[in-house]
ZASEDREN-653774 format. One record per residue (C-alpha): y, z, x. Coordinates in steps of 0.05 Angstrom, whole numbers, plus 5000, padded with zeros to 4 digits. Example, Ala and Ser with C-alpha at 12.3 -4.5 7.8 and 13.67 -1.06 7.14 Angstrom:
# residues 2
(atom (4910 5156 5246))
(atom (4979 5143 5273))
//
This chain:
# residues 547
(atom (3989 4544 6762))
(atom (3950 4593 6720))
(atom (3980 4658 6745))
(atom (4011 4693 6685))
(atom (4065 4734 6717))
(atom (4128 4752 6683))
(atom (4186 4778 6723))
(atom (4200 4826 6666))
(atom (4130 4850 6661))
(atom (4122 4921 6688))
(atom (4055 4901 6715))
(atom (4082 4841 6753))
(atom (4053 4834 6824))
(atom (3988 4869 6805))
(atom (3923 4837 6789))
(atom (3917 4825 6715))
(atom (3854 4821 6673))
(atom (3839 4793 6605))
(atom (3851 4850 6556))
(atom (3846 4812 6490))
(atom (3875 4759 6446))
(atom (3937 4756 6405))
(atom (3944 4738 6331))
(atom (3942 4665 6348))
(atom (3878 4669 6390))
(atom (3912 4664 6456))
(atom (3885 4706 6515))
(atom (3927 4765 6535))
(atom (3925 4791 6607))
(atom (3946 4858 6633))
(atom (3932 4916 6679))
(atom (3872 4956 6657))
(atom (3870 5029 6679))
(atom (3809 5061 6708))
(atom (3788 5095 6644))
(atom (3777 5059 6580))
(atom (3842 5028 6558))
(atom (3865 5055 6490))
(atom (3888 5009 6437))
(atom (3961 5005 6422))
(atom (4009 4967 6379))
(atom (4065 4925 6404))
(atom (4129 4937 6363))
(atom (4169 4883 6332))
(atom (4205 4845 6386))
(atom (4240 4781 6394))
(atom (4195 4732 6430))
(atom (4206 4662 6452))
(atom (4161 4607 6430))
(atom (4167 4538 6462))
(atom (4154 4505 6395))
(atom (4195 4550 6349))
(atom (4244 4585 6395))
(atom (4262 4658 6390))
(atom (4239 4696 6330))
(atom (4212 4761 6306))
(atom (4137 4770 6311))
(atom (4095 4820 6278))
(atom (4063 4871 6324))
(atom (4003 4844 6360))
(atom (3941 4886 6366))
(atom (3903 4882 6430))
(atom (3831 4901 6436))
(atom (3805 4921 6504))
(atom (3731 4915 6524))
(atom (3695 4982 6528))
(atom (3659 5000 6592))
(atom (3599 5025 6554))
(atom (3587 4958 6525))
(atom (3584 4924 6592))
(atom (3517 4955 6606))
(atom (3487 4915 6551))
(atom (3521 4852 6570))
(atom (3563 4852 6509))
(atom (3638 4854 6500))
(atom (3661 4903 6447))
(atom (3729 4913 6419))
(atom (3759 4976 6395))
(atom (3769 4981 6320))
(atom (3843 4973 6304))
(atom (3876 5027 6262))
(atom (3868 5017 6188))
(atom (3934 5047 6165))
(atom (3902 5065 6100))
(atom (3867 4998 6089))
(atom (3794 4983 6090))
(atom (3787 4941 6153))
(atom (3714 4929 6139))
(atom (3729 4893 6074))
(atom (3794 4861 6095))
(atom (3785 4817 6154))
(atom (3840 4780 6188))
(atom (3828 4707 6201))
(atom (3847 4692 6273))
(atom (3843 4622 6298))
(atom (3802 4619 6362))
(atom (3819 4583 6425))
(atom (3778 4569 6488))
(atom (3793 4618 6542))
(atom (3822 4586 6606))
(atom (3780 4584 6667))
(atom (3795 4635 6721))
(atom (3838 4612 6776))
(atom (3804 4591 6840))
(atom (3855 4624 6884))
(atom (3841 4692 6855))
(atom (3812 4740 6904))
(atom (3736 4741 6903))
(atom (3732 4815 6903))
(atom (3771 4819 6839))
(atom (3728 4768 6801))
(atom (3669 4815 6798))
(atom (3711 4866 6762))
(atom (3730 4818 6707))
(atom (3692 4824 6643))
(atom (3648 4769 6619))
(atom (3681 4716 6577))
(atom (3686 4740 6507))
(atom (3649 4703 6455))
(atom (3701 4671 6412))
(atom (3679 4656 6342))
(atom (3690 4589 6312))
(atom (3758 4582 6280))
(atom (3757 4589 6205))
(atom (3772 4526 6169))
(atom (3827 4526 6117))
(atom (3803 4517 6045))
(atom (3802 4447 6021))
(atom (3849 4446 5961))
(atom (3853 4386 5916))
(atom (3911 4363 5873))
(atom (3875 4372 5807))
(atom (3867 4446 5823))
(atom (3943 4453 5814))
(atom (3945 4418 5747))
(atom (3965 4484 5713))
(atom (4036 4473 5740))
(atom (4044 4412 5696))
(atom (3998 4429 5638))
(atom (4024 4484 5591))
(atom (3980 4543 5580))
(atom (3971 4565 5508))
(atom (3963 4637 5529))
(atom (4029 4635 5567))
(atom (4064 4605 5507))
(atom (4037 4661 5463))
(atom (4064 4712 5512))
(atom (4132 4679 5514))
(atom (4133 4676 5437))
(atom (4115 4750 5434))
(atom (4169 4767 5483))
(atom (4219 4727 5443))
(atom (4197 4761 5379))
(atom (4202 4830 5410))
(atom (4270 4814 5438))
(atom (4295 4786 5372))
(atom (4270 4848 5335))
(atom (4306 4892 5384))
(atom (4369 4852 5377))
(atom (4365 4855 5301))
(atom (4356 4930 5304))
(atom (4416 4938 5350))
(atom (4457 4892 5305))
(atom (4437 4932 5244))
(atom (4457 4997 5279))
(atom (4523 4966 5300))
(atom (4538 4942 5229))
(atom (4520 5010 5202))
(atom (4568 5043 5250))
(atom (4623 4994 5230))
(atom (4611 5008 5156))
(atom (4616 5082 5168))
(atom (4681 5074 5207))
(atom (4710 5028 5154))
(atom (4691 5078 5099))
(atom (4724 5135 5137))
(atom (4787 5094 5146))
(atom (4789 5076 5072))
(atom (4779 5148 5051))
(atom (4833 5171 5099))
(atom (4882 5119 5071))
(atom (4864 5140 5000))
(atom (4876 5213 5015))
(atom (4942 5199 5050))
(atom (4965 5154 4994))
(atom (4946 5204 4941))
(atom (4981 5261 4977))
(atom (5042 5217 4986))
(atom (5044 5201 4912))
(atom (5035 5274 4893))
(atom (5091 5293 4941))
(atom (5137 5239 4914))
(atom (5122 5261 4842))
(atom (5134 5333 4861))
(atom (5064 5355 4840))
(atom (5045 5388 4905))
(atom (5054 5463 4904))
(atom (5109 5491 4948))
(atom (5134 5421 4962))
(atom (5190 5388 4924))
(atom (5188 5312 4929))
(atom (5243 5264 4910))
(atom (5211 5256 4842))
(atom (5206 5330 4825))
(atom (5223 5351 4754))
(atom (5279 5396 4775))
(atom (5304 5342 4822))
(atom (5269 5290 4777))
(atom (5192 5294 4771))
(atom (5195 5255 4708))
(atom (5261 5225 4726))
(atom (5314 5257 4683))
(atom (5344 5202 4641))
(atom (5410 5238 4639))
(atom (5415 5238 4715))
(atom (5413 5162 4718))
(atom (5476 5123 4728))
(atom (5496 5080 4668))
(atom (5555 5035 4652))
(atom (5566 5023 4578))
(atom (5617 4996 4530))
(atom (5620 4995 4454))
(atom (5630 4928 4420))
(atom (5656 4921 4348))
(atom (5644 4854 4315))
(atom (5694 4842 4259))
(atom (5676 4790 4206))
(atom (5743 4759 4193))
(atom (5718 4715 4136))
(atom (5674 4761 4094))
(atom (5698 4828 4119))
(atom (5657 4884 4149))
(atom (5641 4907 4220))
(atom (5580 4915 4263))
(atom (5579 4961 4324))
(atom (5534 4964 4385))
(atom (5531 4997 4453))
(atom (5518 4952 4513))
(atom (5485 4994 4567))
(atom (5473 4976 4640))
(atom (5425 5026 4672))
(atom (5444 5018 4744))
(atom (5391 5066 4769))
(atom (5332 5036 4732))
(atom (5360 4964 4735))
(atom (5351 4954 4661))
(atom (5397 4933 4604))
(atom (5398 4954 4532))
(atom (5434 4942 4466))
(atom (5437 5001 4419))
(atom (5458 4981 4349))
(atom (5499 5033 4313))
(atom (5495 5038 4236))
(atom (5561 5042 4199))
(atom (5535 5105 4165))
(atom (5533 5143 4231))
(atom (5577 5204 4222))
(atom (5632 5214 4273))
(atom (5684 5268 4274))
(atom (5755 5248 4257))
(atom (5820 5274 4288))
(atom (5823 5329 4235))
(atom (5752 5351 4248))
(atom (5723 5320 4186))
(atom (5664 5274 4191))
(atom (5670 5201 4171))
(atom (5625 5140 4176))
(atom (5630 5097 4238))
(atom (5643 5033 4198))
(atom (5702 5065 4161))
(atom (5730 5092 4226))
(atom (5728 5024 4258))
(atom (5760 4988 4199))
(atom (5816 5039 4198))
(atom (5835 5019 4268))
(atom (5783 5053 4309))
(atom (5832 5101 4340))
(atom (5791 5154 4377))
(atom (5725 5122 4357))
(atom (5700 5119 4429))
(atom (5714 5193 4440))
(atom (5681 5210 4373))
(atom (5618 5172 4394))
(atom (5617 5209 4460))
(atom (5619 5275 4423))
(atom (5562 5256 4377))
(atom (5518 5221 4428))
(atom (5536 5260 4490))
(atom (5553 5196 4527))
(atom (5610 5169 4570))
(atom (5631 5102 4541))
(atom (5673 5063 4591))
(atom (5712 5018 4542))
(atom (5717 4985 4474))
(atom (5708 4911 4462))
(atom (5733 4885 4395))
(atom (5700 4818 4384))
(atom (5723 4781 4322))
(atom (5675 4728 4295))
(atom (5719 4668 4318))
(atom (5716 4693 4389))
(atom (5641 4704 4383))
(atom (5635 4632 4361))
(atom (5677 4610 4421))
(atom (5633 4651 4468))
(atom (5570 4618 4443))
(atom (5600 4549 4452))
(atom (5624 4566 4523))
(atom (5554 4585 4545))
(atom (5525 4520 4516))
(atom (5493 4547 4453))
(atom (5435 4595 4445))
(atom (5362 4597 4423))
(atom (5340 4651 4374))
(atom (5276 4668 4338))
(atom (5303 4673 4268))
(atom (5267 4717 4218))
(atom (5298 4686 4156))
(atom (5334 4624 4133))
(atom (5408 4630 4123))
(atom (5436 4585 4069))
(atom (5500 4547 4080))
(atom (5565 4577 4054))
(atom (5615 4524 4037))
(atom (5669 4575 4022))
(atom (5661 4608 4090))
(atom (5645 4541 4122))
(atom (5581 4570 4149))
(atom (5524 4521 4164))
(atom (5453 4534 4144))
(atom (5405 4565 4194))
(atom (5331 4549 4191))
(atom (5276 4600 4200))
(atom (5230 4595 4260))
(atom (5221 4607 4333))
(atom (5270 4582 4386))
(atom (5320 4556 4337))
(atom (5379 4523 4372))
(atom (5443 4554 4346))
(atom (5515 4531 4355))
(atom (5573 4579 4354))
(atom (5583 4575 4278))
(atom (5508 4581 4265))
(atom (5503 4641 4311))
(atom (5559 4676 4273))
(atom (5527 4660 4206))
(atom (5460 4687 4227))
(atom (5489 4750 4262))
(atom (5529 4771 4201))
(atom (5478 4752 4147))
(atom (5452 4807 4102))
(atom (5413 4788 4041))
(atom (5423 4825 3976))
(atom (5385 4890 3975))
(atom (5368 4889 4049))
(atom (5379 4951 4091))
(atom (5434 4950 4142))
(atom (5382 4954 4198))
(atom (5360 4882 4183))
(atom (5430 4855 4193))
(atom (5438 4897 4257))
(atom (5373 4868 4283))
(atom (5399 4797 4275))
(atom (5464 4817 4310))
(atom (5422 4844 4368))
(atom (5384 4778 4375))
(atom (5448 4739 4379))
(atom (5478 4785 4432))
(atom (5414 4783 4473))
(atom (5413 4706 4471))
(atom (5486 4703 4492))
(atom (5475 4750 4550))
(atom (5418 4706 4575))
(atom (5467 4647 4580))
(atom (5523 4686 4614))
(atom (5532 4665 4687))
(atom (5502 4713 4737))
(atom (5563 4707 4782))
(atom (5614 4761 4761))
(atom (5672 4715 4776))
(atom (5644 4659 4735))
(atom (5629 4707 4678))
(atom (5701 4732 4681))
(atom (5725 4660 4675))
(atom (5681 4652 4613))
(atom (5712 4714 4582))
(atom (5782 4690 4597))
(atom (5766 4622 4566))
(atom (5752 4655 4500))
(atom (5827 4665 4491))
(atom (5820 4736 4467))
(atom (5869 4792 4481))
(atom (5828 4849 4506))
(atom (5838 4924 4508))
(atom (5880 4942 4569))
(atom (5825 4991 4589))
(atom (5775 4934 4591))
(atom (5802 4873 4627))
(atom (5767 4806 4636))
(atom (5742 4822 4706))
(atom (5710 4888 4686))
(atom (5680 4858 4623))
(atom (5656 4796 4659))
(atom (5622 4838 4714))
(atom (5586 4880 4662))
(atom (5564 4820 4622))
(atom (5537 4785 4685))
(atom (5495 4846 4703))
(atom (5468 4853 4633))
(atom (5452 4778 4633))
(atom (5413 4786 4698))
(atom (5370 4840 4666))
(atom (5360 4798 4604))
(atom (5337 4738 4644))
(atom (5281 4776 4677))
(atom (5260 4813 4614))
(atom (5286 4881 4635))
(atom (5322 4890 4570))
(atom (5311 4926 4504))
(atom (5345 4929 4437))
(atom (5342 4991 4392))
(atom (5372 5009 4325))
(atom (5397 5081 4323))
(atom (5365 5114 4263))
(atom (5407 5161 4222))
(atom (5395 5204 4161))
(atom (5428 5191 4094))
(atom (5479 5244 4111))
(atom (5499 5206 4175))
(atom (5465 5252 4224))
(atom (5415 5230 4277))
(atom (5341 5236 4265))
(atom (5300 5276 4314))
(atom (5265 5212 4337))
(atom (5331 5177 4349))
(atom (5356 5236 4389))
(atom (5295 5238 4433))
(atom (5277 5164 4442))
(atom (5345 5130 4440))
(atom (5400 5179 4454))
(atom (5367 5215 4512))
(atom (5323 5160 4541))
(atom (5366 5098 4532))
(atom (5436 5126 4529))
(atom (5423 5185 4574))
(atom (5460 5228 4525))
(atom (5459 5301 4543))
(atom (5503 5362 4544))
(atom (5517 5348 4617))
(atom (5547 5281 4600))
(atom (5606 5312 4564))
(atom (5673 5301 4597))
(atom (5690 5354 4649))
(atom (5736 5407 4621))
(atom (5722 5386 4549))
(atom (5715 5438 4495))
(atom (5644 5459 4479))
(atom (5609 5416 4428))
(atom (5576 5456 4374))
(atom (5526 5424 4326))
(atom (5517 5454 4257))
(atom (5454 5445 4216))
(atom (5453 5475 4147))
(atom (5390 5513 4126))
(atom (5424 5555 4071))
(atom (5420 5503 4016))
(atom (5492 5521 3997))
(atom (5544 5468 4013))
(atom (5601 5517 4008))
(atom (5571 5561 4062))
(atom (5565 5501 4108))
(atom (5638 5482 4097))
(atom (5660 5553 4112))
(atom (5620 5555 4177))
(atom (5648 5487 4197))
(atom (5719 5511 4186))
(atom (5706 5573 4228))
(atom (5681 5532 4286))
(atom (5740 5483 4284))
(atom (5789 5541 4281))
(atom (5754 5572 4341))
(atom (5772 5510 4383))
(atom (5702 5480 4386))
(atom (5686 5407 4379))
(atom (5645 5401 4316))
(atom (5582 5357 4315))
(atom (5551 5344 4247))
(atom (5478 5364 4247))
(atom (5462 5350 4175))
(atom (5416 5391 4132))
(atom (5351 5423 4153))
(atom (5286 5403 4121))
(atom (5276 5471 4091))
(atom (5317 5534 4082))
(atom (5315 5591 4132))
(atom (5325 5665 4120))
(atom (5358 5679 4186))
(atom (5406 5640 4229))
(atom (5391 5616 4299))
(atom (5435 5593 4356))
(atom (5402 5554 4412))
(atom (5425 5527 4479))
(atom (5389 5485 4532))
(atom (5428 5499 4595))
(atom (5433 5570 4622))
(atom (5506 5556 4636))
(atom (5518 5551 4561))
(atom (5490 5620 4544))
(atom (5557 5655 4545))
(atom (5586 5601 4500))
(atom (5529 5609 4452))
(atom (5544 5683 4449))
(atom (5617 5668 4435))
(atom (5597 5620 4378))
(atom (5554 5676 4348))
(atom (5614 5723 4350))
(atom (5658 5669 4319))
(atom (5610 5662 4260))
(atom (5600 5737 4255))
(atom (5527 5734 4274))
(atom (5491 5784 4319))
(atom (5478 5767 4391))
(atom (5403 5772 4379))
(atom (5403 5704 4344))
(atom (5420 5669 4410))
(atom (5359 5638 4443))
(atom (5344 5585 4494))
(atom (5309 5524 4467))
(atom (5311 5449 4457))
(atom (5369 5428 4414))
(atom (5354 5383 4355))
(atom (5427 5360 4355))
(atom (5458 5330 4418))
(atom (5508 5385 4430))
(atom (5521 5442 4479))
(atom (5504 5495 4427))
(atom (5468 5484 4360))
(atom (5475 5530 4301))
(atom (5421 5530 4249))
(atom (5455 5566 4192))
(atom (5410 5612 4152))
(atom (5418 5653 4089))
(atom (5438 5714 4129))
(atom (5505 5681 4145))
(atom (5562 5710 4104))
(atom (5629 5674 4107))
(atom (5686 5721 4125))
//
């Protein structure tokens, strides 16, 4: 049955005519109106195909024969819309099929209205492709490789540029961070040192910008070594700087002048040999220190101490000959000489004929330093060592206190945080300016503030008159006035006018009282650095007239 009727076709039941062919060359039938049928496009729709099933088809264009063409026995087709394309140049290949013969049962009167069978062109054959024509898939193309290489090169250059920019940014950020840390660290240091204006750091000069040596905490004792075989004494200060964590030995010459109970000045060595009563207080008045105790160490106990710590090693500067009378063994010269107790005593007390006292004091300092390095670091063990010496100590300095101090000093000596100095004095027994500055103030922390609370003012007297009688008269006036006298020695040159100086503003009134005591005008009182370690220093000039 050739009737193409579709129950869903709006033209069902009417006679249909051939109106064109679809995209696959199949004839298409439909109702043709009286006038020439316009061309139209069928929208996308879901169609059923017996071979493929339902699917979406592209719109099919139908071309109706024009009446005018029938006169010439030709079948013409309307030109489909171009939609912007050149339809003359772009032709669509449509496979052709043979039109079906008209049905016999069609009405005769309708057959005459049908158009003549359209001439269907021969179907276009597909191009005959051969396998070798697709050889480019397997064979590499040099041009394509060049393009790929160029793309890789361009990409690598871009990546390198981006990497360079990224590294540059990282360097800038790192530089900014370093500069910021440097600025913060510098400001922190300046604040700590108290060098920033309007800001007082913990290291400020008034609160300690160059840390005031006198403000540091120190524990110190004085040790007097008595040579029981040959006679003579040697004195030294053992200093534990708790704040700076350093130790020091300050060797005191026997010629150092210290005031006696009657106010007269005597040498330290003589004062110690006479019993040493009040020697510690006299040293405090001269040095401006606070000595915590006195340790009398006779040479036999020093020998025992060296043996208890297992001997010492000392760099000896000279050879010490044996002394049969004193039963002292010989000591060789050289570095790291191992010394027993007897050898250590012989070396510490040795003074060659014509040598200055400072040489013998230096040897004493070496022995004390070597002993401290061998003292146990444990305070209890050090106290046991002190007790094992068999020495009767001063009640003010028991074995526990002395052992604790020696253990701390030994700890400083073992790490090298230790120094040994000889206190330099003038021939008259007074301190030199260098000793006052470098040893008394820096090492001992001696200052006017270190005097015992409630103590009488210490007044130093330096003679610049050149007349010894005038100096004695001024000294007597000060002692009678209730002041503690500190020997200042003689000035390098004479002065026409007297001068009274003080360092602390709190001592100004006392300086004025001293001027009145000596009968000097108040105009001679000035604030300045004292050459003598005392509260008030009087430089006596020729204008002074004893009363």
